[in-house]
C-alpha positions in Angstrom: 19.9 -10.0 -69.3 19.6 -6.2 -69.3 19.0 -4.3 -66.1 19.1 -0.5 -65.4 19.0 0.9 -61.9 18.9 4.5 -60.6 19.7 5.1 -57.0 21.2 7.9 -54.8 25.0 7.6 -54.3 24.9 8.1 -50.5 22.1 5.6 -49.9 23.9 3.0 -52.1 27.2 3.5 -50.4 25.7 3.1 -46.9 24.1 -0.1 -47.9 27.3 -1.5 -49.4 29.2 -0.6 -46.2 26.7 -2.7 -44.2 27.4 -5.8 -46.2 31.1 -5.3 -47.0 32.3 -6.4 -43.6 31.2 -10.0 -44.2 32.9 -10.3 -47.6 36.0 -12.6 -47.1 39.4 -11.5 -48.2 40.7 -15.1 -48.9 37.6 -17.1 -49.7 37.3 -20.8 -50.5 35.2 -19.8 -53.6 36.2 -16.9 -55.8 32.6 -15.7 -56.1 32.5 -15.0 -52.4 34.6 -11.9 -52.9 31.6 -10.4 -54.7 28.5 -8.6 -53.7 25.2 -10.2 -54.9 23.1 -7.4 -56.4 19.5 -8.3 -57.0 16.7 -6.1 -58.3 13.1 -7.1 -57.4 9.9 -5.0 -57.4 11.6 -1.6 -57.1 14.2 -2.6 -54.5 17.9 -3.3 -54.8 19.0 -6.2 -52.6 22.7 -6.3 -51.7 24.1 -9.5 -50.1 27.4 -10.9 -49.0 28.5 -14.1 -47.3 31.6 -16.0 -46.0 29.5 -19.2 -45.8 29.4 -18.9 -42.0 27.6 -15.5 -41.9 25.6 -13.6 -44.4 24.2 -10.1 -44.5 21.5 -8.8 -46.8 20.2 -5.3 -47.0 17.8 -3.5 -49.4 17.2 0.0 -50.6 14.6 1.6 -52.9 15.6 2.2 -56.5 14.2 3.1 -59.8 14.3 0.2 -62.2 12.1 -1.2 -65.0 13.2 -4.9 -65.0 14.3 -7.4 -62.4 17.5 -9.3 -62.4 20.7 -10.3 -60.5 24.5 -10.1 -60.9 27.5 -10.4 -58.7 30.4 -7.9 -58.8 33.7 -7.7 -57.0 32.9 -6.1 -53.7 36.2 -4.3 -53.0 36.3 -2.7 -56.4 32.6 -1.9 -56.6 32.5 -0.2 -53.2 35.6 1.7 -54.0 34.1 3.0 -57.2 30.9 4.1 -55.4 32.8 5.7 -52.5 34.7 8.1 -54.8 31.6 9.3 -56.8 30.3 12.8 -56.4 26.9 13.4 -54.8 23.9 12.7 -56.9 22.1 9.9 -58.7 24.0 6.8 -59.8 22.9 4.7 -62.8 23.9 1.0 -62.8 23.5 -0.9 -66.0 24.0 -4.6 -66.4 24.5 -6.0 -69.9 25.7 -9.6 -70.4 27.5 -9.7 -67.0 29.2 -6.3 -67.5 28.3 -3.8 -64.8 28.5 -0.1 -65.8 28.3 2.7 -63.3 27.3 6.1 -64.7 27.2 9.4 -62.9 27.1 13.1 -63.8 30.4 13.4 -65.5 31.7 10.0 -66.2 31.3 6.2 -66.2 33.2 3.1 -65.0 32.6 -0.5 -66.0 33.8 -3.9 -64.9 32.9 -7.6 -65.5 30.7 -9.3 -63.0 29.8 -13.0 -62.5 26.5 -14.8 -62.9 24.3 -14.7 -59.9 23.7 -18.4 -60.5 27.3 -19.1 -59.2 26.5 -17.4 -55.9 25.5 -19.5 -52.9 21.9 -19.3 -51.9 21.3 -16.6 -49.3 18.7 -17.5 -46.6 15.8 -15.1 -46.1 14.1 -16.8 -43.1 14.7 -19.0 -40.1 12.3 -21.2 -38.2 12.8 -21.3 -34.5 12.3 -19.4 -31.2 11.6 -15.7 -31.9 12.5 -13.0 -29.5 11.6 -9.3 -29.6 14.0 -7.5 -27.3 15.4 -4.0 -26.8 18.5 -3.5 -28.9 20.0 -1.3 -26.1 19.8 -4.2 -23.6 21.1 -6.8 -26.1 24.1 -4.9 -27.3 25.0 -3.6 -23.9 25.2 -7.2 -22.8 27.3 -8.1 -25.9 29.7 -5.3 -25.2 30.2 -6.4 -21.6 30.8 -10.0 -22.4 32.2 -10.8 -25.8 35.7 -9.5 -25.2 36.4 -12.5 -23.0 35.8 -15.3 -25.6 38.7 -17.6 -26.4 40.8 -16.9 -29.5 42.4 -20.3 -29.7 40.3 -23.0 -31.3 41.4 -25.8 -29.1 38.0 -25.6 -27.3 35.7 -24.5 -30.0 32.7 -23.8 -27.8 34.7 -21.2 -25.9 35.3 -19.1 -29.0 31.6 -18.0 -28.9 29.3 -16.2 -26.5 26.9 -18.5 -24.7 23.4 -17.0 -24.9 20.5 -18.4 -22.8 16.9 -17.4 -22.8 14.1 -18.2 -20.4 10.6 -16.8 -20.1 11.8 -13.8 -18.1 15.6 -13.7 -18.2 18.4 -13.4 -20.7 22.0 -14.5 -19.8 25.3 -14.1 -21.7 28.5 -15.7 -20.8 32.0 -15.7 -22.3 35.2 -17.2 -21.0 38.6 -18.3 -22.3 39.5 -20.3 -19.3 41.5 -17.5 -17.7 38.7 -15.0 -17.2 34.9 -15.1 -17.4 32.2 -12.5 -18.0 28.6 -13.0 -17.1 25.6 -10.7 -17.4 21.9 -11.4 -16.8 18.9 -9.1 -17.5 15.2 -9.5 -16.8 13.1 -9.3 -19.9 9.4 -8.9 -20.3 8.6 -11.4 -23.0 11.3 -14.1 -23.3 11.3 -17.5 -24.8 8.4 -20.0 -24.3 11.0 -22.6 -23.5 14.6 -22.4 -22.5 16.7 -21.7 -25.6 20.5 -21.8 -25.8 23.0 -20.8 -28.4 26.7 -20.3 -28.8 27.0 -17.3 -31.1 30.2 -16.3 -32.9 31.4 -12.9 -31.7 31.8 -11.7 -35.3 28.1 -12.1 -35.8 27.3 -10.2 -32.6 29.8 -7.4 -33.5 28.2 -7.0 -36.9 24.7 -6.9 -35.4 25.9 -4.3 -32.9 27.4 -2.3 -35.7 24.2 -2.4 -37.7 22.2 -1.3 -34.7 24.6 1.6 -33.9 24.1 2.8 -37.5 20.5 3.7 -36.6 18.6 0.6 -37.7 16.1 -0.7 -35.1 16.3 -4.3 -34.0 13.0 -5.9 -34.8 13.5 -9.5 -34.0 16.0 -12.3 -33.1 15.3 -15.9 -34.1 17.1 -18.9 -32.6 17.0 -21.6 -35.3 18.5 -25.0 -35.7 22.2 -24.3 -35.9 21.6 -20.7 -37.1 20.6 -17.3 -35.7 18.9 -14.4 -37.4 19.1 -10.7 -36.5 16.2 -8.9 -38.2 16.6 -5.1 -38.6 13.9 -4.8 -41.2 15.8 -3.6 -44.3 18.8 -5.6 -43.1 19.1 -9.2 -42.0 22.1 -11.0 -40.5 22.3 -14.8 -40.5 25.0 -16.7 -38.8 25.8 -20.3 -38.1 26.0 -21.2 -34.5 29.0 -22.8 -32.8 28.4 -26.4 -31.8 28.2 -27.1 -28.1 27.8 -28.1 -25.5 29.0 -25.1 -23.5 30.9 -26.0 -20.3 29.1 -25.6 -17.0 30.5 -22.2 -16.1 28.7 -22.2 -12.7 31.2 -24.7 -11.5 34.1 -22.2 -11.6 32.3 -19.3 -9.9 33.1 -19.3 -6.2 30.3 -18.8 -3.8 32.2 -18.6 -0.5 34.9 -15.9 -1.0 35.2 -14.2 2.4 37.7 -11.4 1.7 35.7 -8.5 0.3 37.2 -5.2 -0.8 35.6 -2.2 -2.4 37.6 0.2 -4.5 37.0 3.1 -6.9 36.9 1.6 -10.4 38.7 4.4 -12.3 41.4 4.6 -9.6 42.2 0.9 -9.7 42.1 0.9 -13.5 44.6 3.7 -13.7 47.0 2.1 -11.1 46.9 -1.3 -12.9 47.7 0.4 -16.2 50.6 2.4 -14.8 52.2 -0.5 -12.9 51.7 -3.0 -15.7 54.0 -1.0 -18.0 57.0 -2.7 -16.3 55.4 -6.2 -16.0 56.5 -9.2 -18.0 55.7 -9.1 -21.7 54.8 -12.8 -21.5 52.8 -13.2 -18.3 51.8 -9.5 -17.6 51.8 -10.5 -13.9 51.0 -7.9 -11.3 50.6 -8.5 -7.5 47.7 -7.2 -5.5 48.5 -7.0 -1.8 45.4 -6.2 0.4 45.6 -4.9 3.9 42.9 -3.0 5.9 42.3 0.3 4.2 44.7 -0.1 1.3 45.9 -2.2 -1.6 49.4 -2.2 -3.1 49.6 -3.0 -6.8 53.2 -4.0 -7.8 55.3 -5.8 -10.3 58.8 -7.0 -10.7 60.4 -7.8 -14.0 63.8 -9.5 -13.8 64.3 -9.5 -17.5 64.6 -5.8 -17.7 65.5 -5.1 -14.1 62.3 -3.1 -13.6 59.8 -2.8 -10.8 56.9 -0.6 -9.9 54.4 -0.3 -7.0 51.6 2.0 -6.1 49.0 2.1 -3.4 45.3 2.7 -3.7 42.7 3.3 -1.0 40.1 0.5 -0.5 37.4 -0.4 1.9 38.6 -3.6 3.5 38.8 -5.0 7.0 40.0 -8.6 6.5 43.3 -10.3 6.9 46.2 -9.5 4.6 46.2 -11.4 1.3 48.5 -11.4 -1.8 47.4 -12.5 -5.2 48.8 -12.4 -8.7 46.8 -11.6 -11.9 47.3 -10.9 -15.6 47.3 -7.1 -15.8 45.9 -7.0 -19.4 42.9 -9.1 -18.4 42.3 -7.1 -15.2 42.5 -3.8 -17.1 40.1 -5.0 -19.7 37.5 -6.0 -17.1 37.8 -2.7 -15.3 37.4 -0.8 -18.6 34.0 -2.5 -19.0 32.7 -1.6 -15.6 30.6 1.6 -15.6 29.9 2.0 -11.9 32.0 4.3 -9.7 33.0 1.5 -7.4 33.8 -2.2 -7.8 33.8 -5.1 -5.3 36.7 -7.6 -5.3 35.9 -10.9 -3.7 38.9 -13.1 -2.9 39.7 -16.1 -0.7 43.3 -17.1 -1.3 46.2 -16.6 -3.7 45.3 -19.7 -5.6 41.5 -19.2 -6.0 39.5 -17.2 -8.5 38.7 -13.5 -7.8 35.2 -12.2 -8.5 34.7 -8.5 -9.6 31.2 -7.0 -9.2 30.1 -3.5 -10.0 28.5 -1.5 -7.2 25.2 -0.3 -8.8 22.3 1.4 -7.2 19.6 0.1 -9.6 18.6 -3.5 -9.8 19.2 -3.7 -13.6 20.4 -7.3 -13.6 23.5 -9.2 -12.6 27.0 -8.4 -13.9 30.1 -10.2 -12.7 33.6 -10.9 -13.9 36.0 -13.6 -12.8 39.7 -13.7 -13.2 41.9 -16.7 -12.4 45.1 -16.0 -10.4 48.7 -16.4 -11.5 51.2 -18.2 -9.3 53.3 -15.6 -7.5 57.1 -15.7 -7.7 58.0 -15.2 -4.1 
């Protein structure tokens, strides 16, 4: 096989970057450390996979013959990164890949494309055209709360539910929960559900932020497709079922407090500096008009307390929470004020942004820690 490709250095490097994130560092198959390079009808297709997720992108190029080769991804992208501006010529002869530029050349051995796993180019299923802004805003506000331990596999993904007019995303690790719902104009013909790995959602968000418009999302049987036109992302879904998260969301919390989001976030961060390195426990003590945030750490003989103004008229209540989890939630809230809904020191606390526009539902839940009296 003999293939010669001419392409601009910057265009090639951007395309390689889009795919490189999916290339595994310690693969089960050696060929998975490679890019799959394929020339077809005047376009260069670049693909990578870790067997759970695959990314393919294409760019225009000058070429006379079609063909395919795989080449070590880390070395190849490093070569292209360091090249000067201008046209790059890539020649493939008997599995040797040669990169030529204005003042030099580099070459390395590749591997036959026949050794590379088949890369999917389509998915049958429920198709959804949705605003990328809406989708990836929801991803950003929920995906941080997924579980990192694989003892309950379903919780390591983001639960995504579609109906004819709404889209809901939920993530929880059992200690905290994030939920967001948006109204959409043209949703699914039937209720569709998927548990999506956060890695796939993060990669899709990264592709979108690079300027590529999201054209389509397809919910398939055990797989999901994000179609950006020149770039497609396929990912296996996590097997369910997802637990009934509605069972843990309280509906009768009677102690309602409103506080400035940034103020509370800053106080939590300052006080938590002296909290336990293991539990990160802080105490919230609510009384009419004010909330004291405090911590005591017997291991280092440290303590801290600070008061923040709140709108609250109920009975006094004390509750303990993980400061890291609480700070993460507050960081995701964009509204000036946030509402805390509590009932007792042993029940879940709900946090809801105070928004003027009816843009959809957003709520967070955090489970309490038992206070050491």
